C-alpha positions as CSV (number, residue, x, y, z in Angstrom):
1,M,-21.9,46.9,23.7
2,A,-21.4,46.8,20.0
3,L,-17.9,47.1,18.6
4,F,-19.1,48.9,15.5
5,K,-21.8,51.5,15.2
6,K,-24.1,51.1,12.2
7,R,-23.6,54.0,9.9
8,T,-27.0,55.2,8.7
9,V,-26.1,58.5,7.1
10,G,-23.4,58.9,4.4
11,K,-21.0,61.7,3.9
12,P,-21.8,64.3,1.3
13,G,-19.7,63.5,-1.8
14,E,-19.6,59.7,-1.2
15,W,-21.3,58.0,-4.1
16,Y,-22.3,54.3,-4.3
17,Y,-24.0,52.1,-6.8
18,C,-26.7,49.9,-5.3
19,L,-26.8,46.5,-6.8
20,Q,-30.2,45.6,-5.5
21,H,-32.0,48.8,-6.8
22,Q,-29.6,49.4,-9.7
23,K,-29.2,53.0,-8.9
24,V,-26.7,55.6,-7.8
25,E,-27.0,56.9,-4.2
26,E,-25.2,59.5,-2.3
27,G,-24.0,58.1,1.0
28,P,-24.7,54.5,2.0
29,E,-28.5,54.1,1.8
30,C,-28.4,50.3,1.3
31,P,-26.4,47.6,3.2
32,A,-22.8,47.2,2.2
33,K,-23.5,43.7,0.8
34,D,-25.7,45.3,-1.9
35,R,-23.4,48.2,-3.1
36,F,-20.2,49.1,-4.8
37,G,-18.2,52.1,-3.7
38,P,-17.5,54.7,-2.5
39,Y,-16.8,56.6,-5.7
40,A,-15.6,60.1,-6.0
41,S,-18.4,61.3,-8.2
42,R,-22.0,60.5,-9.3
43,E,-20.8,59.8,-12.8
44,E,-18.1,57.3,-11.6
45,A,-20.7,55.5,-9.5
46,A,-23.1,55.4,-12.5
47,H,-20.4,53.4,-14.4
48,A,-19.8,51.0,-11.5
49,M,-20.9,47.9,-13.4
50,D,-18.6,48.8,-16.4
51,I,-15.7,49.4,-14.0
52,A,-16.4,46.0,-12.3
53,Q,-16.6,44.3,-15.7
54,E,-13.2,45.8,-16.8
55,R,-11.6,44.7,-13.5
56,N,-13.0,41.2,-13.9
57,L,-11.6,41.0,-17.4
58,E,-8.2,42.2,-16.2
59,W,-8.2,39.6,-13.5
60,E,-9.3,36.8,-15.8
61,T,-6.5,37.5,-18.3
62,D,-3.8,38.2,-15.8
63,P,-1.1,35.5,-16.3
64,R,0.0,35.8,-12.6
65,W,-3.3,34.3,-11.5
66,H,-3.5,31.4,-14.1
67,D,-0.9,28.7,-13.9
68,R,-2.4,26.4,-16.6
69,G,0.0,25.0,-19.1
70,K,2.8,24.3,-16.6
71,P,4.0,20.6,-16.6
72,S,3.1,20.1,-12.9
73,D,-0.5,21.2,-13.4
74,P,-2.8,18.2,-13.8
75,E,-5.4,20.3,-15.6
76,A,-3.0,21.4,-18.4
């Protein structure tokens, strides 16, 4: 007996961006490994790659995650 049922039909109003097909889809059509979401609207899902890029930039420039420059850091 499976612990989790495979969800094949999405809920109306759930929007995803498929990384493999590079398109917006309502409800999960593609496997979770190939999509971003859910998003609240089609427009938000259409900007998924921009949102991801912004979040990556925030993470890369967040001083809480980069300890370089401390005396105990051998890479400094």
